[in-house]
N, C-alpha and C positions, 0 to 999 in steps of 0.2 A: 738699430743694425750698425755693426761696426763698420766705419767709413776707412779704417786703417788697412794697410797691406800687411799680411802675415805671411812670415816664411817659415819653412821647415827643413833643416839640416838633418838627413836621415828619414827613411820612409819605412820605417819597420812597423811592427804592431801598434805599439804606443802613439807613434804619429798619426797611424791610420785612425786609432780610436779618436783622437783630438780631432782631427778633419772631418771625420764622419759626424761627430757630434756637433761641431760648429755648423755644418752645412745642413744637417737635419733641423737643428734649431732655428734656422734662419737668421742666425746672428750676423752672417757675413756672406757676401756673394762670393761664389768659387772663383770668379775672375780676379779676386783679390788675394787669393792664396798662391803662393809660390812654394815649390819643393824642389829640393836637390838630394838625391841619393847617389851614391858612388856606382850603384849599378844603373845603367840606362833604362834597362827594362823595367825597373821600379818606377822610375819618373814617368815613363810612358804609360804603364798600368795604373798609376794614380790619376794621371791626367785624363786618361779615358774613362776612369770610374766616376770621377767627380767634377770634372771639367775645369780643375785649377790649371795652373801654368808650370810646366816643367822648366826649371832653369837650366842654361847651358853650363853654368858654373855656380860653385857656391859663392864666390866673388861677386858674379852678376847679381844674385838673389840678395845678398848682404846690402848691395847699394840701393836695391829698391824697396825694401820692406821697413815697416815702423815697429813691428814686433818680430823677433826672431827666436824661434822654438829650436834649442839645440837638443835633438833626439838620437844623439849618437852614444856610442858606449862610454862608460865612465874613464876607460883607460886611454881614450883618444880625445876625449872633449876639449880638454885644456889647450891641447896642440892645434886642434881645428879652429877653436875660438882665437887663439893667438894669431893665426895666419888671416882671420877675417876682421880683426879689430879695426884695421884701417880703412876697411871698406864700408863699414856701417855709417848710417847716418848719425849725425851729433846727438840726437835726443832718442835714437833707438833703444828699445828695451829687450833685454835678452832674457830669456825664460830657460832654464836648464832643468831638465828631467834626470839628470844623471845621479844615481844613487851614490851618496858618500864624498861628493864633491862640494865643498864649503863655498859660501859667498866670498871668503877671503882669496880662496883659491881661483875663483872665477875673476875676481877684480884684478888679480895679478895677471891674468892671461888676457883680460879685456882693456884694463885701464881702471884705475880707482874713481874715475869720472863718469863712469857707465852705471845706467840703470840696470840692475840684475834682479831677477826673481828666481828663486830656487823652488821647484816644485817637485812633489812626490806622489804620482798616481799610483794605483795598484792594478792588478791585472783584471779585475772585474770591470774596468773601464772597457774592456773589449765587447762587452755585452751592455753598455751603458748604464752600469751600476758601480762606476768607480768612486773612490775616496781619495780625495787629493789634498795634501797640505801645500799652502802658498805661502813662501817666505820672501818677502821684499827686502832690498836693502835700502838704507836711509834716503836714497837719491829718489826712489819711485815714490810717486805721489798717491794719495788715496784713491783719486779717480782711476788711476792706471791700475792700483792693486784691485780695484773692484771690477775692472775689465777682465783681468786675469781670472779673477775669482769665476766671473760669469762665464768664461770659456770653459773652464774645468767643469762648472755646474751643467754644462750642455752634455755631458755624459756621464752623470753622476751627481756627486756633491763635493764641494771643497770648503775648506776654511782656512783662514790665516792662523798661521803657527809661529812663534819666534823660534829662531835657530836652536836654541839649547834643547828644545823638545823634539828635535828631528829623530833621535833615537828612539824615543817613545813611539813616534808616528812608525817608523821602521816595524816596531814590535807588534803595535796593535792593529797596523793597517797594511804597510807594505809587505810584510812576511805572513800576515795573518791569514790569508786565503789558504795557504799550505795547510795550516792547523784545521782549518773549517773542512777542507777537503778530506783530510785524515779522518775527522769525525764523522762526515757523511759516509765514507767507505767503511768504517767501523760499525755504523749503525746497519748499513745495508748488509755487511756480512751476517750480522745477528739476525735479521730478517731472513736471509737465505738460510740459515741454520734453523730457522722457524718453518721453512717450507716455502717462502715466497720466491718467485722467480727473480734472477739478479737484476734484470732491466727495471722491473717493477719496483724492486727494492731500493734501487738507486733513486727512482722518481719520488717515492714516498719519503725518503730520508732528505732529499734535497729541498722538496717542497716544504717539509716539516721546518728546516733550518731557514728558508727563504720567509716563510710566514711568520716564524718567531722573531725573527729580525725586523721584519716590517711592524710587528706589534709594539717592539721597543721604540722605534723612531716614531710611530703614529700617535701611540696613546700616552707618552711622556711618563709612564709608570715606571717605577723601580724594577729592574730584571728580577729581583726576589719576589716582588708582590706578584709579578706575572707568574713566575714559577709556582707560588703558593696556590694561585687560581686553579693550577692543574693538578695539584695534589690533594685529592679527597681523603678524608680519614680513612685510614685502613686499606687504602686502595692500592692500585698497581703502580702508580707512578712514584710514590712516596717509598715503595720497596726499591725502586731503580734508584731513586736519590740516594737513598741510605747506602746502597753498594757503591755509587760514585764517590761518596764522602769517605767510606772506607778505604777505597782504593786511591785516595789523595788525588781526586779528579783537578779540583781546584788549585791545589798545591803544584801539580805538575804543569798545569798551564802557566802559572805565575813564574815558576822555575824556569820553564822554557823560554818565556818572553824575557826574563832578566838576562839569561844567556844570549838571546838575540839582540837585545840592546846593547850589552856589553861588546859583542862581536862588531856591531854597527859603530861604536865609538872608536874601537881599536882600528878598523878600517879607514876611518875619516882621518886618522893621524898619520897613515902610510903615505 
């Protein structure tokens, strides 16, 4: 169990996902978690739900914690952290989950002697199935990196990624749930066209995606091999695969992700 004190600036959905995962996993006692949101009602609601400590101010919390999660919007995070830098403990670790904000930008706000981790969880974290990239700066020790990975593993899965791959992370994980939701919706629409009630169609389509993903993760087999297992000679599945190939399914996905990654790169320069 982590004996360190952990603080959260911002009490939105992602902060709630991290807090919920941490407490449910037993990694930390709720009494060692602090939170400060600009909305007092949010602080009180989180305290009531999880038994954590609602801070009176961001500065008060910064003085107390060993790990600070900055869970505020990207357009305000640098201002917020710059104001708090003088209140942080000397060896405090700051974890940013703000998309598009680089380690260099965070170091300018906090000071170049600060331990900083840039993390990018995705929205399935809200149902304990998140995928998070973890990118530490050079001052973060291996032990500290492992602690942060363990925190994000508490509500899904996490992996250490070098910063130059962040735009790939955006394409394949951060933005990817939107593509998958579109795919599920399209499959359900087709099932409805075939006569299935819509609610049932969504359930069948979503479970098919969930189960297929689990097969990739658990079997270790190449996705193409798993696809071939479904495609009987002269059967229904290979007919569907043929149409997907004709319509440029894979090319469309790759092109969409290329555009997504390019946009991510452009935003990080602004």
